[in-house]
Every structure is written in structure tokens, then in C-alpha cells.
N, C-alpha and C positions, 0 to 999 in steps of 0.2 A: 102566617108568614113571619119569619124572623130575619132581621138584618144585623149582620156583624160588621164592625169596623176593623180593618187590618192596617197596621203601620209598621214600618221598619226604618231605623236610621243607623244601623251598625252592620258592617260587612257588606256583602253583595245584596243590597236591599230588594231588588226585583226578584232575585232567586228566592229569598226568604218568603216574599209574598206568594210566589208561584208554589212553593212547597206547602205553605199553610193552606192555600186554596185546595191543593190536591188532598191533603190530609183530612180536610173538612168534608170533601164532597165525593171521594172516590173509594172504591173497594167495598167489601161487604160490611165493613165497620164505619162507613160514612155516616155522619150525623146530620148532614144537610142533603136534601134532594130537590130536584127541579131548580137547580142553582142558576143564578145570573150574577155576573160580575160587572161592577162599574168600571169606568175608566180609571187610570192611575194618575194620581196628582202628587206634586212635590210642594213642600212648604218648609220654612225654617222651623227649628225646634222651639217649643215653648220653654223658656228659660226662667227659672225662679231667681230671685235676688242672690247674688254672691255664688252662683253656680260655677263650677270649674269651666274654663274655656274649652276643655276637651269634650264637654257635653254639647257644644254648639254644632251639631251635625244635622243636616237637612233630612227630613222624613220623606218617604214615599207612603202614600195612603190610598186605600180603596175601600169599597164596601161590597159585601157578598150577601145576597138574599136567597132564601130557600125555605123549604118546609122541613120541620123536624118533629119527631115523635117524642122527644125528650121534654121534660119540664125545665123551667128556668135554672134551677140549681144543679140539676144533672147536666144540663148543657154547659154551665159554667165550669163544672169539674172537668168535663171533656176538653173544654177550651184550654184550661190551665195545664192539662196533661200534654196537649199538643204544643203549647208554648215551651214547656220544659223539654220535650223531645226535639224541638227545633233549636235548642241551645240557649233559651232564655234562662238567666239565673236571677236570684233574688238580689236586687240592688236598691239603692235609694230611689225614692219617687223622682220622676223626671229624668233619671239617668238613661243614657242610650241603651237600646236593646235591639237584638236581631229581629224580634217579632213581638207585636202587641196586638191582642185580639180583644175587642170589647163588644158586648151585646148592646146595640144601639136602640133597637126598636123591636117590639113584639106586637103584631097586629091584634088590637083588641085587648091587650093585657098590660098591667102595670105591676111593678114590684118595688117595694120600699123597705129596705132593711139595711143593717150595717154592712152586709157583705155584697149587696147587689141592689142597683137602682135601675129600673127600666120604665120609661125611656131613659137613656143616658142623660145625666143632669146637664151636660154641656152640649146637647144635641143641636140647640138653636144658636149657639154662640161661636161655634168654631167652623170657619170656612172649609177646613180639611175634612170635616164630617159632613157638612151640608152639601158640598159639591158632589161627592159620591152618591149621597142620598138623592140628589136631584136627578142623577142618571137613572136611579132605580124606581123612585116613587114621587115624581114631580108634583102630582095633583093631590097627594095625601095632605089632609089638613091637620096641623098641630098648633095648639094654642091660637086658634082662630084664623090662621092663614096657611096657605099651601107651602110645601117645602120649596117650591119654585120662588115664591114671594120672600120667604125667609132668606134663601140663598142670595137673592138680589139685594136684600136689605143690608147684608154684611159684606158685600162684594168689594167695597172700597178698601184699598190697601192701607195698612197702618205704617207709621214711621218706625224705623229701627229702634229709636229711643223709646217709643211707646211700648214696643214688644218687650224690650229688656226691663223696663221699669215696672211692668205689671206684676202684681203679687201672685205667687204660685198658689196661694190659698184662697184667692178671690175668683168667683165666676167671671170669666173673661168675655166681654162683648167684642163687637167688631173693631172698637177703637184700640184694642190691645192684642188681637190675635193675628198671627202672620197670614198674609194672603196666600193663595194657592194658585198653581198653574198646572194645566194638563201636561203630562210628560209622555209624548208619543213614543219615545225610545223605550221607556220603562213599560209602557202599555204593551208594546210589541214583545218585549222580553218575557213579561208575565204570561201573555197569551199564546206564545209560540214556543216550540222546543228550542233549547240551546243547541247550537251546532258545534260539534267537535270535529275539527278538521284533521284528517289523517296525514301524517308526515312519516313516510316509511324511508328510512335510510338503509335500505336492504338491496341486495342484488337479485333477490328471488321472490319477492312478494307476488301474489297471484295477479294483481292488477297493474301495479306501477313499479315492479321490481327493476332496479338499476337506474331509475329516472332521477333520483335525488341523492346519489352517493357522495357527490362533491358538496362540502359544506356550503359553499357560496350558492350553489343551485338549490340546495335544501332551504336555505334562508330566504332566497328569492321566492320560492314556492310558499313558505310560511307567511311571508308578508302578503302575498296575493290572497291566501286563504283568509287572513285577518281582514283585508280590504273587502273581501267578498262577504264577510259576515260571520266568520268563525269566532266564537267567544272562548274556545279552548283549542289549543294545538296539542295533539297527542303524538308524541314522537316515539318511534320504536325502531330497533335495529336487528330484530330477529323475526324472520318470516314464520308464521304459524300455519301456513297453508298445508293441506293434506300431504303427508309424506315428505314434508320439508326437512331440511337439515338443521339440527340444533346448532346454536352458536355459543362458543365459550364466552364467559364474562369479559375476558380481556379484549376480544375482538368486538364484542357488543359495545363496550365502553369507548374503544377507539373510534367507532363510528359516531357515537352519540356526543361525546364531550365537546368537540368544537361547535357543533350545532346548538347545544344547550347554552354555551357562552353567548352565541349570536342571538338566540331567542331572548335571553335576559337583557341584552343590549337593546333589542327591538322593543321589549316591554318598556324600558326606561325612555326610549325615544318617543314612544307613542303615549306615554303617561300624561293624563290631564292634570292641571294644577290642583293639588289637594286631593287627588283621587288615585286609585290604582290604575294600572294599564288596562287597555281595552280587551286583553285576552289573558287567559291563564295557561300555564304550561303543565301538561300531563306527561308523565313518563310511563310508557308501556313496556314493562319489563317484569319478568318473574325471577330475576337473579338478585339476591340480597346485596351483593357487592356493588352492582350497577345502581341499584336504588339508593344505597347509602351515599355513593359518590354524587348522584344527581341531586339529592337533598342538600349536599354540601354546596353545590352551585346555586341552588334555589329553584325548586319546582313547586307547583301549587296543587298537584293532585297525583296520586299513585294509582295506576291501572294495572292490576295483576290478573292475567288471563288464567291463572291457576287458582284464583279465589282465596289467596292468602292462606293456603294450606301448609306452606312451608313454615315451620316454627320460627325461623329467623325473620321471615317477612312479617309475621305477627309481632315479633319484638320491635321491629322497625316501626310498625304502625302504632304501637304503644308509645313510642318516643316522639311522635309528631302530632300535629293538630290539623293536618291537611285532609281534604276529602279522600276517600278510598273507594275505588271501583272494584268490587269483587265479582268475578265472572265465573259461571259454571263451565267446566270443561272436563272431559274424561282423560285426555292426554294432550300434551303440547310438545312438539307439533302434532297436528291432528293425524290419527291413524285411519286410513280408509276402511270403511265397513264397521267401525266401532260406533255404537250408539246406545242411547238409553234403551232399556229393555222394551221390546216392541209391544208387549202386552200391558204396558203401564201407560197411564195418562201422563204425557210429558210435562204438562203444566203442574199437576199435583206432585210429580217427581221432583221438579225443580223447586217448588215451594218448600217441600220437605228438606231438600238439600240446603236451600237458603236459610231456613229456620235453624238448622244445625250450625251453619256459619254464624248467624246472628247471636246464637247462644254462646259461641266461643268468643266473639267480640265482647259480649257482655261480661263474661268471666274475666276478661283481661282489662276491663274498664275502658273500653273503646266506645265512645259515645255514638249512639244511633244516628244523630244528626250529621255525622261525618260519612255515613255509608250510602253507597249507590249500588244497586243490583243490576247486573248485566246477565240475561239468561243464556248468552253465548250462542247466538245463531251460527250454525255451521260447525260448532265444536261438539262432536259426539252426538249428533242428531241425524236421523234420516231426513230426506227431503220432505216427506209427509209430516214428520215431527216438527221441522222448522216452520212449516205453514201453520200447523196447529198452534204452536206457541205464539206466532204473530196474530193469528185470529183471536186468540184468547188472552192477549197480553194484559188486559184490564184486571185479570184475576191476580196479577202480581201486586196490585195496589194493596192487597191484604197484608203484605209485608210491612206496610207503613213507612217505606223509605222510597227515595226517588228511583226511577228506572232509566236505564240506558239501553239503546238498541244499536247493535253493530251489524246491520243487514246489508250494508252497501256493497253492491256488485258481487254478492256471494254466489257460489255455484248452484245453490238450490233454485235460483231463478231459471236455470236451464230446463226445468220442467215445463216452463211456460214460454220460453223463447230459445232460439238457436244462436243468439248473439254471443260474442265473446265477452269476457268479464268487463273489459274496459268500455264496452258499448251497452252496459246494463243500467245506465243512469236513469233512463225513462222508467223502467220497472222499479228501480229503487225509489224514485220520487212518488210513484203510486202508493207503495207501501208506507213511505214516510208520511204522506198526507193522512192516511188512516191512523197511523200511530199518533199523530198530532191530536186527532179527535179523541183518542183513548188516554191522553194525559201522560204519554211517555216524555220525560223531562229532557233527556239528552239524546241526540241522534249523532252517531259517529259515522261520518260520511266522507267520500272522496270529492263529490261535486257540491261544494259549498255554495257556489254561485247559483246553481240551479235550485237548490233548496231555499236560499234566501229569496230568490225571485218568486218561487211558488208561494211561500208563506206571506210575503209582502203583498202579492197580488190578492191573495185571499183576505188579508188584513185590511187592505185599503178600502174594501167595500163593507167593512164591518159596521154594524150599528153601534151606538154608544155603549150598549151592554152586550155581553156575549154569553150565550148559554154554554154550560159545560156539556159538550156534545158527546155522543157515542156513535160509533160506526164499526163496520166489520171489514177486515182485510179480505180481499178476494183475489186468489191467484189468477 
């Protein structure tokens, strides 16, 4: 068994931990198996003398245990590649970073070299290491005492002055290392999918068309979605339902602009001191002029249902640093009867399509850590193909980027129920629960409250450590 320590103190820390865990343990290229995850802990950064004040950013930390077929140095190389793919750059020691992965422990093994030391040299001196280890191996004996005993030994908090005065080059004991606290909110974020709340300012969307055309009504609904647990609000002004009508960019922007201004104000209103707001704004548009205007107001994510196939959309993506959702579709709006060739494995078809898109992003210098893949449930797929994709969604982890599913209230559910689209939340929740166990990172949904209740109910009974589970979607 090997145990890795994960930490992040830059950007959306919990999301970085979530993505690192997925990269390490999912897909055919996973390097850890039979994985268990500790709870998530928060602590102040270790600060060397005369460090810039901008480095003083709190960390989230956890530990991940599992089996690996790799040797220590091969594992180290894979870890370093994962760190780079998640946006870590070479900076000074102790500088903030989106992700840091260390090999803490190797059952029955030791390594001593200039490049690698196992067990980690500070494994017994740092509360933010010992507390996660206590979740995973409390009875393991190290240096004559159990991990439980070592964690208890250094549990006493240090003063701020002691933390700041400690030398960065000296092994730090409990008298100089920041105390840690369990972070239930981060724990929930790392272990559960991020909920993207749908905000349609359209007259003809298949589920809620016409409900939120007035800006005030749309913003009231957005506030409700955030209060119910949405971490992303995805605003769109063109219905992509089957045989829907295309919307010209001017009309699309007229619908979106006042709502975007209101969402930015809501972000500022709900922002915590020293932190970003509790939700991100995603613009759901395939029109370059709309996306450029939205970026001018300030959005945090671009969601293109045509997969950034338009050259101008790719140019826009090159000029930003926000996350990009690229979705597979054959036509937008959807044309009835159009689908992936029926003699093809739809998952293999989509993986090949996504790899072509990733190659184009690479050619344009668009970093992989910004990319999110949406297989496009309901867009150019038969009912059977949609179910096949959901049943086998874990195979998309081979792309080594986060996954998004937009299955909420879609018409393919009509194979298993005669309810209208607005009454399909129960079926949506069944699929979402299975997608959770398969590591899908983002769920784009109408019923945010129902999903939040579902996941919190499941989470509330969780043991201190959680297996990385697998399950099948059943129609």
C-alpha cells in the first residue's frame, strides 16, 4: 500500500483536490487502485522567513491510499506529470500552488535519495499530514508509536508568531507547525459532484421555456439555485431542443446581458472576505459575439455545445484563462433522427471525437487543465446510445480531464417513464447518483435542491474515509 498526500492553496482548492484524486484513481491509466480517501483538512501555509504576504494562503490537505504496480521513481514521474497537467508550474519552494502531491508512505519500503525520500521526512511533524494519515492507518506503528499516538502528540495548536518565525529549512515539530481543522464543506465538495444550475432565459426550452424571461425573475431563480447548492450557474438564451429555432446573436445578447450584470452583482454580494464568491458564472453559447461580450462583463466558464469547432470560438478560448466545456453534438439545435452511426460503439466514437478536439486545443496552446468534456446526452444520439453512454461513462476518464453530464429531464427518459419533462426529476436523480459513483465531476441539472439533498443524505452517513466506488447506471 502507498499513501499520497495532496494539498492545494491556490484557486478553487477543493476542485483541485477532486481532480487530482480522479487523475490518480480513474480510467485505464489509473496508477492507484482500491483507493481510500481521508477527510479534508484546512491549515495555514508554512511560511519561510521574509516570504511575500501573497503566499499566506490557507491549504486544504488530504491523503489517498491505494495499491500500485509502479515502483517509487515511476510513481514519482507520474505524480509530477499529473501536477503539471493540473496547472502546477515551477515556482520557488513554499510558493502557493494549485496542487501538491507527495509520497508519504510505502508499506514495507524505504527510499533515501536526493530526489525522493520515503517515508516523507516530515511525516511525524506536520499535523496536516498526520491527521489524514490517522484517518487511513491509525494503528500503523512508525518510530515506535502508532499514527494515532503521533497525531495526538502534536495536536496542540501553535501561536501565530511561532508559525511565522520557524525556519523553512528546519524540520518543524508541533511547536512551529500550523494546527489543522476538518473542513466539512471542502470534504463534501471533493467527494460529491459539483452542481451546475441551469438558468434558461428562453421562451422555448423543453423543460422551463418562458419561465425566466424577465431579468428579475431569472435573478431570483439564480439566487435560489445558489442557496440550494449550485456552485455554477449556467446561463443560456438559445434553446437547443430537437427542431428548435436558432436565435440570432443580437436577440441572444439582449436576453442575456441584463441577467449577467445581475449575476455579477450577486457574486459580489455573496462574496466572503478574502475569498471568491460562492458560485461561478458559465455562459452557454455557441455564438462568438455573445461570448466576447459576456467575457467583457465577467464570466468564469465558457460552455460551447458545438465543442469549440468554430474557429473564432477557438480564438476566444486562446485569449482567456477560464475553464472550457466542450460538448459533442452533431447539430444545434438538435435535428430529430440524427445520431451517431448505429453500428458504432458510441463511447468509442465520442472518445475519438474528443481526442481530436484535445489535439486541436493542444496545437493552439490551450492548457488541458482548463478543459471539461461533456458527451452531449440527447445531442445526436439515439435513446439506446444515450443509455449506453451513461452506463459506460467511466471510460471517458481515459481522456484525463473532468467530465460533465447534462442528462437532466432529457427526452431519453421517456423510454422508462411516461412523465413529462418537468416531472422527470426522480429519474434524473437516479442517474445522477450512479454518475456520482463513477466520478463525473459536474452535473448540469434543473433540480439543484433535490440533488443537494440526495448527496448530503448520502454524505451524512459516510465513514471517515470513502472508497472510490464504481456502479452501473440502470434504466
